[in-house]
C-alpha positions as a Python dict, from the first residue, in 0.01 Angstrom:
ca = {
    (1, 'M'): (0, 0, 0),
    (2, 'T'): (353, 126, 63),
    (3, 'A'): (298, 415, 301),
    (4, 'A'): (504, 392, 617),
    (5, 'A'): (317, 299, 934),
    (6, 'P'): (220, 604, 1147),
    (7, 'P'): (466, 695, 1421),
    (8, 'P'): (370, 617, 1788),
    (9, 'R'): (158, 876, 1953),
    (10, 'S'): (415, 907, 2232),
    (11, 'A'): (775, 816, 2188),
    (12, 'A'): (1063, 890, 2418),
    (13, 'L'): (1326, 851, 2155),
    (14, 'D'): (1406, 986, 1808),
    (15, 'E'): (1512, 756, 1524),
    (16, 'P'): (1887, 709, 1464),
    (17, 'A'): (2051, 994, 1280),
    (18, 'T'): (2269, 774, 1060),
    (19, 'L'): (2262, 417, 935),
    (20, 'F'): (2624, 311, 968),
    (21, 'T'): (2649, 309, 1346),
    (22, 'A'): (2876, 71, 1545),
    (23, 'P'): (2568, -141, 1665),
    (24, 'F'): (2443, -174, 1301),
    (25, 'L'): (2789, -275, 1170),
    (26, 'L'): (2838, -527, 1459),
    (27, 'T'): (2497, -676, 1407),
    (28, 'C'): (2578, -713, 1033),
    (29, 'A'): (2908, -894, 1125),
    (30, 'T'): (2712, -1120, 1356),
    (31, 'G'): (2473, -1196, 1079),
    (32, 'F'): (2748, -1284, 845),
    (33, 'A'): (2902, -1520, 1091),
    (34, 'L'): (2579, -1700, 1164),
    (35, 'F'): (2469, -1712, 801),
    (36, 'T'): (2810, -1859, 715),
    (37, 'S'): (2771, -2121, 975),
    (38, 'F'): (2437, -2221, 813),
    (39, 'M'): (2551, -2191, 449),
    (40, 'L'): (2858, -2416, 500),
    (41, 'M'): (2604, -2701, 544),
    (42, 'L'): (2364, -2603, 269),
    (43, 'A'): (2561, -2773, -10),
    (44, 'I'): (2687, -3074, 181),
    (45, 'L'): (2369, -3185, 369),
    (46, 'P'): (2188, -3327, 54),
    (47, 'L'): (2498, -3508, -49),
    (48, 'H'): (2572, -3636, 308),
    (49, 'L'): (2216, -3760, 334),
    (50, 'K'): (2216, -3944, -6),
    (51, 'E'): (2569, -4072, -20),
    (52, 'E'): (2650, -4137, 343),
    (53, 'L'): (2315, -4207, 507),
    (54, 'G'): (2135, -4366, 206),
    (55, 'G'): (1848, -4117, 183),
    (56, 'T'): (1613, -4065, -106),
    (57, 'D'): (1508, -3738, -283),
    (58, 'A'): (1192, -3730, -68),
    (59, 'A'): (1414, -3765, 244),
    (60, 'V'): (1631, -3481, 120),
    (61, 'G'): (1326, -3251, 84),
    (62, 'L'): (1202, -3363, 424),
    (63, 'I'): (1533, -3294, 601),
    (64, 'I'): (1554, -2950, 441),
    (65, 'G'): (1184, -2880, 495),
    (66, 'V'): (1174, -2990, 856),
    (67, 'F'): (1425, -2719, 939),
    (68, 'A'): (1205, -2456, 787),
    (69, 'F'): (898, -2569, 960),
    (70, 'A'): (1084, -2600, 1304),
    (71, 'A'): (1190, -2239, 1234),
    (72, 'L'): (834, -2134, 1150),
    (73, 'F'): (630, -2239, 1454),
    (74, 'P'): (816, -2059, 1728),
    (75, 'R'): (834, -1725, 1546),
    (76, 'P'): (490, -1582, 1653),
    (77, 'F'): (570, -1636, 2015),
    (78, 'I'): (919, -1496, 1970),
    (79, 'G'): (774, -1196, 1796),
    (80, 'R'): (541, -1131, 2088),
    (81, 'E'): (823, -1153, 2334),
    (82, 'I'): (1029, -908, 2120),
    (83, 'D'): (752, -651, 2139),
    (84, 'R'): (742, -699, 2510),
    (85, 'S'): (1108, -697, 2607),
    (86, 'G'): (1337, -651, 2308),
    (87, 'S'): (1535, -842, 2051),
    (88, 'K'): (1893, -898, 2175),
    (89, 'R'): (1835, -1199, 2404),
    (90, 'F'): (1682, -1382, 2099),
    (91, 'L'): (1986, -1296, 1887),
    (92, 'M'): (2207, -1444, 2151),
    (93, 'A'): (1984, -1743, 2200),
    (94, 'G'): (1994, -1817, 1828),
    (95, 'A'): (2371, -1794, 1827),
    (96, 'V'): (2409, -2039, 2113),
    (97, 'I'): (2177, -2291, 1954),
    (98, 'F'): (2360, -2268, 1627),
    (99, 'V'): (2684, -2365, 1812),
    (100, 'F'): (2532, -2668, 1977),
    (101, 'A'): (2334, -2780, 1676),
    (102, 'S'): (2640, -2764, 1450),
    (103, 'L'): (2824, -3001, 1699),
    (104, 'L'): (2533, -3231, 1723),
    (105, 'Y'): (2544, -3299, 1344),
    (106, 'L'): (2866, -3487, 1424),
    (107, 'V'): (2671, -3764, 1615),
    (108, 'A'): (2355, -3770, 1403),
    (109, 'G'): (2442, -4091, 1218),
    (110, 'N'): (2095, -4180, 1089),
    (111, 'I'): (1801, -3993, 942),
    (112, 'P'): (1583, -3979, 1250),
    (113, 'L'): (1878, -3824, 1454),
    (114, 'L'): (1954, -3585, 1178),
    (115, 'M'): (1598, -3478, 1171),
    (116, 'G'): (1605, -3414, 1546),
    (117, 'V'): (1917, -3187, 1500),
    (118, 'R'): (1753, -3006, 1215),
    (119, 'V'): (1453, -2928, 1434),
    (120, 'L'): (1689, -2782, 1699),
    (121, 'H'): (1879, -2588, 1437),
    (122, 'G'): (1554, -2446, 1300),
    (123, 'V'): (1456, -2321, 1646),
    (124, 'G'): (1783, -2132, 1658),
    (125, 'M'): (1708, -1980, 1317),
    (126, 'A'): (1367, -1873, 1440),
    (127, 'C'): (1527, -1687, 1736),
    (128, 'F'): (1809, -1527, 1533),
    (129, 'H'): (1621, -1451, 1213),
    (130, 'T'): (1305, -1305, 1370),
    (131, 'A'): (1494, -1090, 1620),
    (132, 'A'): (1743, -962, 1357),
    (133, 'F'): (1481, -807, 1132),
    (134, 'S'): (1330, -617, 1425),
    (135, 'F'): (1672, -521, 1550),
    (136, 'V'): (1786, -382, 1217),
    (137, 'A'): (1459, -201, 1171),
    (138, 'E'): (1514, -30, 1510),
    (139, 'L'): (1875, 63, 1436),
    (140, 'A'): (1799, 220, 1091),
    (141, 'P'): (1643, 556, 1013),
    (142, 'A'): (1305, 511, 855),
    (143, 'R'): (1404, 700, 540),
    (144, 'R'): (1681, 446, 481),
    (145, 'R'): (1496, 137, 586),
    (146, 'G'): (1502, -24, 238),
    (147, 'E'): (1877, 37, 216),
    (148, 'A'): (1921, -106, 564),
    (149, 'M'): (1737, -420, 479),
    (150, 'G'): (1942, -454, 151),
    (151, 'I'): (2267, -415, 345),
    (152, 'W'): (2156, -669, 606),
    (153, 'G'): (2052, -901, 327),
    (154, 'L'): (2408, -871, 199),
    (155, 'M'): (2534, -1061, 503),
    (156, 'S'): (2353, -1375, 382),
    (157, 'T'): (2467, -1295, 30),
    (158, 'F'): (2832, -1299, 128),
    (159, 'A'): (2770, -1622, 328),
    (160, 'T'): (2608, -1771, 24),
    (161, 'A'): (2898, -1673, -195),
    (162, 'I'): (3152, -1854, 11),
    (163, 'G'): (2975, -2096, 241),
    (164, 'P'): (2849, -2381, 12),
    (165, 'F'): (3166, -2366, -201),
    (166, 'V'): (3396, -2373, 98),
    (167, 'G'): (3178, -2644, 255),
    (168, 'L'): (3227, -2865, -51),
    (169, 'I'): (3598, -2803, -48),
    (170, 'I'): (3633, -2887, 322),
    (171, 'R'): (3414, -3203, 279),
    (172, 'D'): (3623, -3320, -14),
    (173, 'S'): (3954, -3260, 163),
    (174, 'A'): (3877, -3330, 541),
    (175, 'G'): (3535, -3499, 551),
    (176, 'T'): (3185, -3401, 648),
    (177, 'G'): (3274, -3383, 1016),
    (178, 'A'): (3516, -3102, 953),
    (179, 'V'): (3245, -2894, 794),
    (180, 'F'): (3031, -2925, 1111),
    (181, 'L'): (3334, -2819, 1332),
    (182, 'V'): (3400, -2513, 1113),
    (183, 'S'): (3021, -2433, 1119),
    (184, 'A'): (3034, -2443, 1499),
    (185, 'A'): (3328, -2205, 1504),
    (186, 'C'): (3155, -1953, 1284),
    (187, 'A'): (2845, -1963, 1500),
    (188, 'A'): (3067, -1914, 1815),
    (189, 'T'): (3213, -1611, 1649),
    (190, 'G'): (2864, -1466, 1594),
    (191, 'M'): (2781, -1538, 1957),
    (192, 'F'): (3094, -1345, 2065),
    (193, 'L'): (3020, -1045, 1839),
    (194, 'I'): (2655, -994, 1942),
    (195, 'A'): (2758, -986, 2304),
    (196, 'F'): (2911, -642, 2239),
    (197, 'V'): (2591, -496, 2084),
    (198, 'R'): (2370, -303, 2314),
    (199, 'E'): (1988, -319, 2292),
    (200, 'P'): (1870, -2, 2119),
    (201, 'P'): (1685, 239, 2365),
    (202, 'R'): (1322, 150, 2330),
    (203, 'A'): (1052, 409, 2267),
    (204, 'V'): (753, 436, 2496),
    (205, 'Y'): (417, 392, 2320),
    (206, 'D'): (74, 499, 2428),
    (207, 'T'): (-69, 176, 2284),
    (208, 'P'): (20, -157, 2444),
    (209, 'R'): (283, -374, 2290),
    (210, 'D'): (87, -699, 2370),
    (211, 'G'): (-145, -824, 2101),
    (212, 'G'): (-218, -1124, 1886),
    (213, 'L'): (51, -1359, 1774),
    (214, 'F'): (9, -1273, 1411),
    (215, 'E'): (-2, -933, 1248),
    (216, 'P'): (-253, -909, 957),
    (217, 'A'): (-109, -580, 836),
    (218, 'V'): (183, -767, 670),
    (219, 'L'): (-37, -1030, 483),
    (220, 'T'): (33, -893, 137),
    (221, 'P'): (419, -905, 165),
    (222, 'A'): (388, -1235, 345),
    (223, 'I'): (199, -1402, 58),
    (224, 'M'): (457, -1261, -184),
    (225, 'V'): (750, -1400, 14),
    (226, 'V'): (589, -1740, 33),
    (227, 'L'): (571, -1755, -340),
    (228, 'L'): (934, -1649, -369),
    (229, 'T'): (1073, -1889, -106),
    (230, 'L'): (877, -2188, -244),
    (231, 'V'): (1121, -2151, -526),
    (232, 'Y'): (1420, -2099, -304),
    (233, 'G'): (1346, -2414, -92),
    (234, 'A'): (1323, -2629, -407),
    (235, 'V'): (1645, -2489, -562),
    (236, 'S'): (1846, -2511, -235),
    (237, 'S'): (1743, -2881, -188),
    (238, 'F'): (1797, -3010, -542),
    (239, 'V'): (2014, -2785, -764),
    (240, 'L'): (2337, -2983, -690),
    (241, 'L'): (2165, -3314, -727),
    (242, 'Y'): (2021, -3197, -1057),
    (243, 'A'): (2376, -3094, -1165),
    (244, 'D'): (2511, -3430, -1076),
    (245, 'E'): (2241, -3595, -1288),
    (246, 'R'): (2340, -3370, -1574),
    (247, 'D'): (2712, -3442, -1522),
    (248, 'I'): (2802, -3078, -1478),
    (249, 'A'): (3145, -3032, -1324),
    (250, 'R'): (3220, -2749, -1069),
    (251, 'K'): (2860, -2742, -969),
    (252, 'G'): (2943, -2547, -648),
    (253, 'L'): (2998, -2242, -863),
    (254, 'Y'): (2619, -2214, -896),
    (255, 'F'): (2606, -2069, -544),
    (256, 'T'): (2880, -1824, -627),
    (257, 'A'): (2697, -1705, -934),
    (258, 'F'): (2374, -1687, -733),
    (259, 'A'): (2546, -1482, -457),
    (260, 'A'): (2725, -1243, -694),
    (261, 'A'): (2393, -1160, -860),
    (262, 'V'): (2222, -1110, -521),
    (263, 'L'): (2509, -880, -421),
    (264, 'A'): (2468, -672, -731),
    (265, 'S'): (2093, -640, -695),
    (266, 'R'): (2093, -567, -320),
    (267, 'V'): (2347, -289, -358),
    (268, 'F'): (2097, -97, -570),
    (269, 'G'): (1761, -273, -494),
    (270, 'G'): (1706, -122, -159),
    (271, 'R'): (1777, 235, -278),
    (272, 'L'): (1546, 185, -572),
    (273, 'A'): (1272, 60, -345),
    (274, 'D'): (1320, 358, -122),
    (275, 'R'): (1315, 602, -418),
    (276, 'Y'): (1047, 454, -650),
    (277, 'G'): (839, 239, -415),
    (278, 'R'): (849, -128, -307),
    (279, 'W'): (630, -261, -592),
    (280, 'A'): (854, -103, -857),
    (281, 'V'): (1120, -350, -745),
    (282, 'I'): (913, -652, -631),
    (283, 'L'): (717, -715, -958),
    (284, 'P'): (1018, -713, -1195),
    (285, 'A'): (1217, -928, -939),
    (286, 'M'): (946, -1196, -951),
    (287, 'T'): (943, -1190, -1331),
    (288, 'V'): (1317, -1252, -1337),
    (289, 'T'): (1275, -1533, -1087),
    (290, 'A'): (1025, -1708, -1323),
    (291, 'C'): (1276, -1672, -1610),
    (292, 'A'): (1543, -1822, -1388),
    (293, 'M'): (1334, -2134, -1321),
    (294, 'L'): (1259, -2187, -1690),
    (295, 'T'): (1637, -2150, -1767),
    (296, 'L'): (1728, -2399, -1488),
    (297, 'A'): (1468, -2650, -1633),
    (298, 'I'): (1662, -2663, -1964),
    (299, 'T'): (2007, -2658, -1813),
    (300, 'S'): (2249, -2914, -1947),
    (301, 'S'): (2592, -2733, -1903),
    (302, 'L'): (2776, -2517, -1659),
    (303, 'P'): (2713, -2183, -1843),
    (304, 'L'): (2343, -2240, -1830),
    (305, 'L'): (2357, -2348, -1475),
    (306, 'L'): (2541, -2015, -1384),
    (307, 'L'): (2300, -1812, -1596),
    (308, 'A'): (2009, -1963, -1398),
    (309, 'G'): (2187, -1886, -1075),
    (310, 'M'): (2250, -1532, -1178),
    (311, 'L'): (1892, -1472, -1284),
    (312, 'F'): (1759, -1625, -963),
    (313, 'G'): (2011, -1415, -756),
    (314, 'L'): (1890, -1100, -931),
    (315, 'G'): (1530, -1181, -861),
    (316, 'F'): (1578, -1294, -495),
    (317, 'G'): (1834, -1035, -418),
    (318, 'A'): (1612, -741, -521),
    (319, 'G'): (1281, -888, -426),
    (320, 'H'): (1333, -1003, -75),
    (321, 'P'): (1459, -674, 82),
    (322, 'A'): (1183, -485, -92),
    (323, 'M'): (926, -727, 49),
    (324, 'T'): (1080, -691, 397),
    (325, 'A'): (1074, -305, 378),
    (326, 'L'): (711, -325, 270),
    (327, 'A'): (631, -543, 571),
    (328, 'V'): (809, -297, 804),
    (329, 'D'): (625, -6, 636),
    (330, 'L'): (286, -163, 684),
    (331, 'V'): (309, -241, 1063),
    (332, 'R'): (295, -7, 1362),
    (333, 'P'): (626, 14, 1551),
    (334, 'E'): (475, -120, 1869),
    (335, 'R'): (376, -434, 1677),
    (336, 'R'): (711, -463, 1473),
    (337, 'G'): (801, -783, 1654),
    (338, 'A'): (483, -954, 1569),
    (339, 'G'): (488, -816, 1215),
    (340, 'M'): (842, -948, 1152),
    (341, 'A'): (752, -1287, 1313),
    (342, 'T'): (450, -1314, 1074),
    (343, 'F'): (666, -1213, 777),
    (344, 'T'): (955, -1443, 855),
    (345, 'S'): (721, -1722, 934),
    (346, 'A'): (592, -1690, 578),
    (347, 'F'): (956, -1704, 461),
    (348, 'E'): (1012, -2037, 642),
    (349, 'L'): (669, -2166, 526),
    (350, 'G'): (767, -2113, 169),
    (351, 'I'): (1111, -2285, 206),
    (352, 'G'): (969, -2579, 395),
    (353, 'S'): (680, -2636, 155),
    (354, 'G'): (909, -2584, -145),
    (355, 'S'): (1158, -2838, -17),
    (356, 'I'): (905, -3106, 85),
    (357, 'V'): (641, -3075, -181),
    (358, 'M'): (883, -3011, -473),
    (359, 'G'): (1079, -3310, -346),
    (360, 'L'): (788, -3524, -401),
    (361, 'V'): (732, -3372, -735),
    (362, 'A'): (1093, -3437, -833),
    (363, 'A'): (1058, -3799, -729),
    (364, 'S'): (770, -3846, -974),
    (365, 'T'): (857, -3614, -1257),
    (366, 'G'): (1231, -3555, -1253),
    (367, 'Y'): (1431, -3240, -1161),
    (368, 'A'): (1389, -3062, -1490),
    (369, 'A'): (1001, -3078, -1485),
    (370, 'M'): (1005, -2982, -1125),
    (371, 'F'): (1202, -2663, -1185),
    (372, 'A'): (973, -2581, -1474),
    (373, 'I'): (674, -2604, -1229),
    (374, 'C'): (863, -2377, -988),
    (375, 'A'): (824, -2088, -1250),
    (376, 'V'): (455, -2089, -1187),
    (377, 'F'): (493, -1950, -831),
    (378, 'P'): (659, -1615, -920),
    (379, 'A'): (416, -1579, -1208),
    (380, 'I'): (126, -1610, -959),
    (381, 'A'): (313, -1353, -745),
    (382, 'V'): (321, -1100, -1023),
    (383, 'A'): (-49, -1147, -1087),
    (384, 'Y'): (-133, -1114, -724),
    (385, 'G'): (88, -799, -690),
    (386, 'V'): (-80, -625, -987),
    (387, 'T'): (-419, -713, -844),
    (388, 'R'): (-316, -560, -506),
    (389, 'L'): (-185, -240, -677),
    (390, 'R'): (-509, -196, -873),
    (391, 'A'): (-711, -249, -557),
    (392, 'A'): (-513, 21, -377),
    (393, 'G'): (-590, 262, -661),
}
């Protein structure tokens, strides 16, 4: 189950000798800038939609979810093109779209216009996110792939630590429009940085790079990541609204607690996955995620909210890089673009479904019951993972 994919029968190039090369570090810096651009909006969009545009809980879930689905559908085609001609142009395209989408939020004064901007923003995420995983996989030595994915994941962690909290501060002091302008500036910084990163020299394979849009080899990690991101989509959409309902002050600290825990788990999680195997990290991570949702369901104070954020951060921070490394392990290098497109499509499918479906659940059951239901998804993931391990012998 976790053995690395066999090397190409004919390759012109050896893998990188070290992980911390200038291209890797610049790519990580680009990721931090673009993830920060995105995370600045994460906390303020549900509040903007409900308080300024008069939206409902279902509308909040739809606006968050439509982004994920817009980011989902182009990915298979992007993955195929990455296999044919490389990743960098899609990294650049994603950064450009992030800049323009951030500015378009300024004129999206109603829900239909906001939905259109979210679709465009989602296409940008599809370009950037799909290409980035393939790019990082090519930049990293195979023996340190789990560590590389963990370090790459830290870029979104750092953005999560500061983005939502800073976004709330900017909104409270200067208005929602100022958040969109700062977001555009962060995206422009990422666009500038990626321009200095050269495409890694590409190996020549005996087998053709062209193939189907989807890569069945990554089905198992794709199912696992759907079950994880179903929870992530629900929490991202509704945790602050839930905190408002419970009259919890300083609710933005949830994201800081979440990010701090993700940081702690990703520092060690990738190395543990490289040393002891992917499943040795994935299964405990999903168990902790289930506990986080049960804690969130009974939250009535800031300490409990922060505890839930820390538990979810530990589960998500350790589980997602291990799942990503497993997906890279299972796919042949000449199909890495398609494999990462399939895997990241599953990521977006989970977020979109979690946002929309759990928004409907919250509208009928309330937030607490909805978060309790979310605990079921990681529990299913644990059962599925154990089944796959047993089947593999």
